[in-house]
N, C-alpha and C positions, 0 to 999 in steps of 0.2 A: 379257306382256299386249299390248304394242304391236308385236308382230311382230318384225321384224329390227332395229328401231331401237335404237341405244345412245346413251348420253350424249355420246359422242365425235362423233356426227353433227352436233352443233350447236357451231360454233366459239365458244370463249370461255365455254362453260357457260351458266348461267342468268343473265339480266340482272337488275339490281336491281329493275326494275319488276315482275318476276314475283312475287318474294317479297313485294313491297309490297302487291299487290292480292289475291293468293290467300289466302283465309281472313280477310282484313281489309278488306272492302269499305267504301268511304267513304260519306258521307251524300249524295253528289251523284248525279244521274242520269248515264247513260252519256255520256262526253265525245266519243266518236268514233262518228259516225252511219254505221256500215257498211251498205251497201246490203243489204236483206234477202235478195235472191237469192244474194249472195255468202256470207252467213252460212249460208243453207240448204244451199248446195253444199258448203261445208267441213264442216258438221255431218253431212250424209249420208255423206260419205267417212269422217269420223272414227268415227261409230258403226258403220260397216261393218268397221272394223279393230280394235275393242276389245270387251272384255266389260265392260259397265257395272257389273255386280255385283261382279266382281273389282276393278275400278278403285276402287269406293267404299270398299274395305277398306284401300287404301294410305294411308300417312301423307300429310297434306296437302301437305307440301313436295315429296315425291317425285312425287305425282300432278300437282302444278303443273308441275313440270319436264317430265314425260312429255307432258302435254297441250300445252305450249308447243312441244315438239319435233315432236309429231304435226301440229300446225297449220302449223308452218313447212314441214314436208315436203310436206303436201298443197298448200299455196300454190305451192311450187316445181314439183311434179309437174303441177298443173293450169294453171300459168302464169297465175295470177290477179294482177290489178293491185291488190294489197293491201300497204300499207306496214307497217312493224314495229309501230307503235302500234295500227293497226287489227287486226293479228294478236293483239296482247295483249288487245284488247277481246273478240275472238272467243274466245280461250282462257279468258278470265274467264267468259264466258257458258257455255261448255262445262263448266267446273269447277262452276259453280252448278247446272247441270243434273244433274250426277252426285252431288254431296254436299250441295247446298243446296236452296233452294226456287225455283230457276229465276230468271227476270228480276227478281223482287221481293226477292231476297236482299239487295240493296243497301239496301233500306228498313229492314231489321232493325237496322242499325247507326246509323240516324239518330236521335239522342236526342230530336229534336223530334216524331217520329212516335209516336203512342200506339196507333193502330189502322191495320191494312192490310186493305182490303176489295176482293176480286177478284170482279167480276161478269162472268164470262166472259173470253174471251181479250183483248178490246179495251178493257176498262173496269176500271181500277184506281184506287180512291180511297184517300186516307190522311186521318187526322185529325191536325192540328197545332194546338196551342193551343185545342183544343176545337171546331175548325171543320173540316168536310170539304172536301177539295180533290181535284179530278180530276188525275191525273198522266199523264205520257206513256208510262209503262211499259206494255208489251203482251206477251202470250204469242203463240206462233206460230199456234195454232189451239185448238179445243176439246180435242183430244186432248192437247195440251201441258199445259193446265190440269189435266186428269184425271190425267195422268202424275205431276205434282207432288203432287196430292192423294193419290194412291196411295202415293207415297214417304213422305209425312207419316204416313199411316195405318200403313204397314208398320213405321215406327220405334217404334210402340207395340203391335205385334202385332195390328193390325187390317187390314181390307181394305175397299176401296171398290168396290162393284159394284151391280148392280141389286137384289141381295138385301140389301145393306148400304149404302144410299145416304147414311146420316148417321153421322158420326164426330166425336168430340171427342178431341183429342190435345194434347200439349205438346211444344214444340220444346226443343232442348238448352239454350237460354238461359232457359227457363222460360215463354216466351210461350205463351198459350193459343190453340188453333186449333179452329175448327169447320168441317167440310166437309159440304156437302149437294150431292148429284149427281143427275142424271136417274135415274129418271123423276120424282122429287120436285121437282127444280128444272127448270122448263120450258125455260129458255134457257141450258143449259149448267151446268157445275160452278161452285159458289160457294164461295170460301174466305174465312173471316173470321178475322183474327189480332188478338188483344188482346196487345200487347207487355208483357213483364215489365219493370217499372221497376226499375232498379238504383240509383236515387237515393232515399235515405231522406229524408222530410220530417218534421220535428218539428212539434209544435203551434206553437212560436214561428215556424217557417217559414210555416205556414199563416196565422198572424196577420199576419205581415209582408206576405204576399201578398194580404191583404184578404179571406180566407175567413171570418174571424171577428174579433171585437174583443179587445183585451188582457184585458178582464174575462172574456170567454168562455174564453180560453186558460187563465187562472188557475183558473177554475171546473172546467174539464175535467181539468186537471192533478190537482186535488184529488180529483175523482170517480174517476179511474183509480187513484190511489194508495190510496184508501180502499175499494177493492174494491166499488164499485157495479156492479150488473149493467146492462150497456148494450147497447141495440139501435140500430144505425145503419140508417136507411132512406133510400131515394132511388132515382132511375131509373138506367138503364144509363149508365155513364160519368160519373156525377155526383161521384165521388170517395169512395165508401164505403170501399173498401179502403185508400186513401191515409190517410183519417182513422183507420181501425182500426189501421193500422201506427203512426201517430203516437201514439195513445193507449197502445199497447203499450209504447212507449218509456218510460212512467212506471211500469211494473210493477217491483216490487222484484226485484233480481237474484237473490235467494235463493229465489224462487218457481219452482215447476215448472209449465211451461205446455205444454199439449197443443193443437196446432192441427189442425183437421180441414177438408179442402177437397176439392172435385172436381178442381181443378187448382191446384197450389201457387202462390199469389200472395203470401201474407202473408210479409213479411220482417221478423221480429221482431228488434230490436236487443237481445236478452237472451241470457245465456249458457246458461240451462237450458230449452231448447225441444225438444219432441218433435213433429215434423211428420208427420202422417198424410195420405195421399191415397187417394181412392177408386179402385176398379178397375172398368172396364166389363166386361161379359160378353165372352167370346172368340167366335171364329167358330162354335164349336159351341153357343153360347148358355149357357155355364156360366162359373163363376169370378167372378161379379160380387160386389164388396164395396161396399156403400152407405155413405153418411154415417152412417146409423143404426147399422149394424154397427160402424163405427169408434167412434162415440160410446159405445155400450154397452161396447166393449172398453176405451176410454180410462178409464172409471170404475174399472177394475181396475189402473190404472197410477199411482195415487196423485198425481193432478193437483191443484195448488193452484187453477189456473184452466183453463177450457176455452174455446177460441176457435174458433168455426165460421165459415169464410169466408163462407158464405151459407146461410141456412136457407130451404128451399123444399119440404120433403117430410115424410115420417114422423118424421124426426129431431127435429122441433120439440117433440114431447111429451117426449122424453128430455132435450132441452136444458133445457126449463123445469123438469123434475124435478130435474136436476142443480143448477140455480140455487137451487132450493128446499131442497136437502139438503146444504148445506155447501160448495158451490163458488162462493162469492161472488166477484165480480170477473170473471165470465165475460162474453164479448162475442160479438156476431154481427152480420151485416148481412142486410137483406131488401129486395126490390124493392117499393116502394110510392110513392104520390103525395104522402103527407103523413104526419106522425107518427100522426095518428088512423087513417088507412088502414092503417098498419103493424099496429096492434092488431087491426083487423078481419081482416087477412090471416092473422095468427097464429091467430086463432080459427077461421077457415075451414080452415086447414091441420090443426089439431087435429081438427076435426069430420070432415074427409074421411079422416083416418087411423083414428080410433076411432069407428066407426059407432054404438056404443051410448052415446057421450058426449053430454051435454046442453050447450047454450050457456052456461048459468050455470057449470057446472063448468070449462069451457074458460076463461071469463073470470076465474074465481077463480085458476086456475093462472097466468094472465098477470099479473094484478094482484099476486099474491104474489111472483112471480119477478123481475119487471123493476123497476128504479129509474128509468132514464132512457131516453128515445127521442130520438135526435138525427137530425133530417131534413136531408139535404143536397140541393142542387140545382145544376144547370148552367144558367146564363142563356143568353140568345140570343147574347151575345157570346162564349160559350165559358168565361166565368168560373165557377168552382166555389166555392160558399159554403155556410155553414150557414144554413138557413132558420129552424130552430126547435130549441130544446132544451126538452123537455117532461118533467116528472116524472110518473111513474105513482103515484097516491096510494093508491087502494083501490077495492074493489068496493062500490058503494052500491046496494042493490037488485039490479038486473040490469045496471047500467051501470058501466063502468070509469071512474072519475074521474081527471082529470089536471089539471095546471096548467103553463102555459108560464112558463119561467124566463127565457129569452132568445128574441128573435125578430128577424128581418130586417124592416125597415120600408121598404116600397116607396116610392121617391121621396124618402126622407129626405135623401139627399145633395144633391138639387137644392133642397129646401126650406131646409135649414140652411146650405148652402154650405160645409160643412167636411168633407165626405166621410164623415161618421158615418152608417152605415145600420143599425146594430145597437142594439137597445134591451133593457135589463134591466127586467123587469116589476116587480121588487122583491118578488116572492112569497117566502114563507118555506117552504122545503122540509120535507117530513115525514121525511126520512132524516137529520136532524141528529144523531140518536143514533149512527148509524154513523160519521159524520164525527168526532164527539166522541171516539170510541174511539181515533182516530189522532192526536188533539191538533191537529186542523186546523179546528176549528169557527170560530174567529175569522177565519182566512184565508178560509174560504168565505163568511162573512157580509160581509167586505170586498169579495169578488168580486161578490157579489149586490147590493151597495149602493155602487158605485164613486163 
């Protein structure tokens, strides 16, 4: 693949630094600021000598060695003033260009980064601790961004071009990627990556982090164990999936759970989990499998609980039907600005799916199916917390009645001086009978009256 070069051409074999960086990029930005003109000169020579498609199929260790050898030879032939550490930095960039996602590959391994946002070649933002930061990472030009986007799309059997300018994909580590390219994107190709979190956070962890109070932790533990149907609402990046994962950790190990998602993000810490993922239509416009298709199929798989990563389309009706017909303890998330807005959004989704359905029928489905709506928010400081836990009571007339069981009190920490910002309203829930079947009624009453 690399012409006449052999491993013997490089004295001493591969240095330790090669194996250290290839495939294992650290969380820091590039240490050696190699002049761009030198990098471009080596890159041009390098890609004139190799077949990138064949190179990408090689084992990482072998590819690392071959790239390092090729860079060293090009530097010697061109008589470039580049030291060994700078050669290593160039080799790393070339490796990322062949098998990774280019110059932003390094950000994927930074545990503090939750989102990577590429707005053209010269602007790369990351989210750390809930706040966006502009980084110094850059692509060579617009074509370089598009090349990386196409490589991501090709990994899931899709392509990016004028006919297919929008693509959703998933990286090998589970990170979710969205690509939108010209002509839909006016100023170049845009890549948005939501990283897959490998760290499981329990409800206790969320409580210790200030996302909720100890009483709320205990209440939610009981709600999850006692098979209440739960909907988690909130905005983008507010922590909906994190809370969903935490609640799933309380499910009995003997229960069979089926998860349904567009891009697999739910990491259930349970032994009996069947994970299903949708499939987009192929380049010929066929082969699509939607969440609704998977949900209908899951009902034939003998699930104890069904968990939908995010409800946002026709699957909403089937989800509520499942909750109403023996699949208690099911959970999902939805984008909404409040717990009340979440109910309105569910209703609108049902009515947009079933044109002959009336509002009252939709509200009856919602009121019968759901027990709790938990609304989460991300504050201006980046802190994620539970804003409200609301019980869905019943349909009275044409209105879904609910009552707030816990709520976040704005400014309470300053007023009380003790950091307590969550309040239990003291309401008596209407699902006590469900809790009593599991022998946890007294525990729940203690949580609601701390």
